[in-house]
C-alpha positions in Angstrom: 20.9 17.9 1.4 17.6 16.2 0.3 17.8 13.0 -1.7 17.1 13.2 -5.4 13.4 13.1 -6.3 13.9 10.0 -8.4 15.1 8.2 -5.2 12.2 9.6 -3.2 9.8 8.5 -6.0 11.3 4.9 -5.5 11.1 4.8 -1.9 7.2 5.9 -2.0 6.7 3.2 -4.7 8.4 0.6 -2.5 6.5 1.6 0.5 3.2 1.4 -1.1 4.0 -1.8 -2.9 5.0 -3.5 0.3 1.8 -2.4 2.0 -0.6 -3.1 -0.6 0.4 -6.9 -1.5 -0.9 -8.1 1.9 -3.9 -10.4 1.7 -6.9 -8.1 2.5 -10.5 -7.3 1.6 -9.5 -4.9 -1.1 -7.0 -7.4 -2.8 -9.6 -10.1 -2.5 -12.1 -8.0 -4.3 -10.1 -6.9 -7.0 -8.7 -10.5 -7.6 -12.1 -12.2 -7.6 -13.5 -9.7 -10.0 -10.6 -10.0 -12.2 -10.8 -13.8 -12.1 -14.5 -13.7 -12.9 -14.0 -11.1 -15.7 -16.3 -8.8 -13.9 -15.3 -5.4 -15.4 -11.7 -5.6 -14.4 -10.7 -2.2 -15.8 -13.5 -0.5 -13.9 -12.5 -2.2 -10.6 -8.8 -1.4 -11.0 -9.8 2.2 -12.0 -11.9 2.8 -9.0 -9.6 1.1 -6.5 -6.6 3.1 -7.8 -8.5 6.5 -7.7 -9.5 5.8 -4.1 -5.9 5.0 -3.3 -4.8 8.2 -4.9 -7.3 10.3 -3.0 -6.2 8.7 0.4 -2.6 9.1 -0.4 -3.0 12.8 -1.4 -5.0 13.5 1.9 -2.1 11.8 3.9 0.8 13.4 1.9 -0.9 16.8 1.6 -2.5 16.9 5.0 -0.7 14.9 7.5 2.6 15.5 5.8 2.1 19.3 5.5 0.9 19.6 9.2 3.9 17.8 10.4 6.5 19.4 8.3 6.8 22.5 10.2 7.9 20.7 13.4 11.1 18.6 13.4 10.0 17.1 16.7 6.5 16.0 15.3 8.2 14.8 12.1 10.8 12.8 13.9 8.0 11.2 16.1 5.9 10.2 13.2 8.8 8.8 11.4 9.9 6.7 14.5 6.1 5.6 14.7 6.2 4.7 11.1 9.3 2.8 11.6 8.0 0.8 14.3 4.8 0.1 12.4 6.9 -1.1 9.4 8.9 -3.4 11.6 5.7 -4.9 13.0 4.3 -5.2 9.6 7.3 -7.1 8.4 7.1 -9.4 11.4 3.4 -10.1 10.5 4.4 -10.8 6.9 7.2 -13.2 8.2 4.6 -14.9 10.2 2.4 -15.3 7.4 5.2 -16.6 5.1 6.0 -19.3 7.8 2.4 -20.3 8.2 1.4 -19.9 4.6 -2.0 -18.5 3.3 -4.2 -18.8 0.2 -7.1 -17.0 -1.3 -10.2 -19.0 -1.9 -12.0 -18.0 -5.3 -15.7 -18.7 -6.0 -15.7 -18.4 -9.9 -19.5 -19.4 -10.1 -20.8 -16.0 -8.5 -23.4 -14.1 -10.3 -22.2 -11.2 -12.4 -22.9 -7.9 -10.6 -24.0 -4.7 -12.4 -21.3 -1.8 -13.1 -23.0 0.3 -10.3 -22.7 -2.5 -7.8 -19.1 -3.0 -8.9 -18.4 0.7 -8.2 -20.1 0.7 -4.9 -18.3 -2.4 -3.6 -14.9 -1.1 -4.9 -15.6 2.2 -3.1 -16.5 0.3 0.1 -13.5 -2.0 0.4 -11.2 1.1 -0.4 -12.7 4.0 1.5 -14.2 1.9 4.3 -11.2 -0.2 4.9 -9.5 0.7 8.2 -6.3 -1.0 7.0 -6.3 1.1 3.6 -6.9 4.2 5.7 -4.1 3.6 8.1 -1.6 2.5 5.4 -2.3 5.5 3.2 -3.3 8.6 5.3 -1.6 7.8 8.5 1.6 5.8 7.6 2.3 7.1 4.1 1.3 10.7 5.3 3.4 10.4 8.4 6.5 9.2 6.7 6.1 11.9 4.1 5.9 14.6 6.7 9.8 14.8 7.0 10.2 15.6 3.4 9.9 19.1 1.8 7.1 19.9 -0.5 8.6 18.8 -3.8 9.9 15.5 -2.2 6.6 14.9 -0.7 4.9 15.2 -4.1 7.5 12.7 -5.5 7.0 10.2 -2.7 3.1 10.4 -3.2 3.3 9.9 -6.9 5.5 7.0 -6.1 3.0 5.5 -3.7 0.1 6.1 -6.3 2.1 4.5 -9.0 2.6 1.4 -6.9 -1.1 1.2 -6.4 -2.1 1.5 -10.0 0.6 -0.9 -11.0 -0.7 -3.4 -8.4 -4.5 -3.0 -8.9 -4.4 -3.1 -12.8 -1.9 -6.1 -12.7 -4.1 -8.0 -10.2 -7.4 -7.2 -11.9 -6.5 -7.6 -15.5 -4.3 -10.6 -14.6 -6.7 -12.0 -12.3 -7.8 -15.0 -14.6 -4.2 -16.1 -15.0 -3.1 -15.5 -11.5 -6.1 -17.0 -9.9 -4.8 -20.6 -10.0 -1.4 -19.6 -8.7 -2.6 -17.5 -5.9 -4.6 -20.3 -4.7 -1.4 -21.9 -3.7 0.0 -21.0 -0.2 3.6 -21.2 -1.6 2.9 -18.3 -3.7 1.8 -16.1 -0.9 4.7 -17.3 1.4 7.2 -15.9 -1.4 5.2 -12.6 -1.6 5.1 -12.2 2.3 8.7 -13.0 2.4 9.5 -10.2 0.0 7.1 -7.8 1.8 9.0 -8.8 5.1 12.3 -7.9 3.6 10.9 -4.5 1.9 9.3 -3.5 5.3 12.2 -4.0 7.4 14.6 -2.4 4.9 12.3 0.7 4.9 11.8 0.6 8.7 15.8 0.9 9.1 16.2 3.9 6.8 13.1 5.6 8.2 14.2 5.1 11.8 17.8 6.3 11.2 16.4 9.5 9.5 13.8 10.2 12.1 16.5 9.8 14.9 18.7 12.3 13.0 15.8 14.7 12.7 15.1 14.5 16.5 18.7 14.8 17.5 19.5 17.5 15.0 
């Protein structure tokens, strides 16, 4: 019996949220533009649209391709669980070491066209974003039926939208906080716990698919 769609949605949301909050080129760009008040609505919208496109490609492509083979689905699930476990370990390391995000608020204000091109670049040409959305989210969605894959994908896209709009529009208020290593330590610790919890659940289901 498959899980309720609401629970699948929450799992997709939690996975995407855990992946997206790590410090990276995309988040640095979104935060800095928000902190400088450089078209934050546009930045958040473009980054959300790009993530939605990549997640749809992963869930609809990779997920649909693998759904017909329990062996492929189980193997992808185990690979995803391993990746989540390593991702959690990296987040734990970051939490222990501490990181911060430098912000230069004196930078020149770019045009709307420049903003769009930069947002497209850090979203679609970012290897980590491609791995997270297309490969990992798509691979983990492969063990679900069509309706559940849709709910999982919508959950993942919703997490991206919530994060990007919160980070971009709240950038001015968040900037002083996110300069502090302690803030990122707390975030990384939460990411670690989320990733390990998801890895345990995904690994258990993947093993059941392979054995069954």
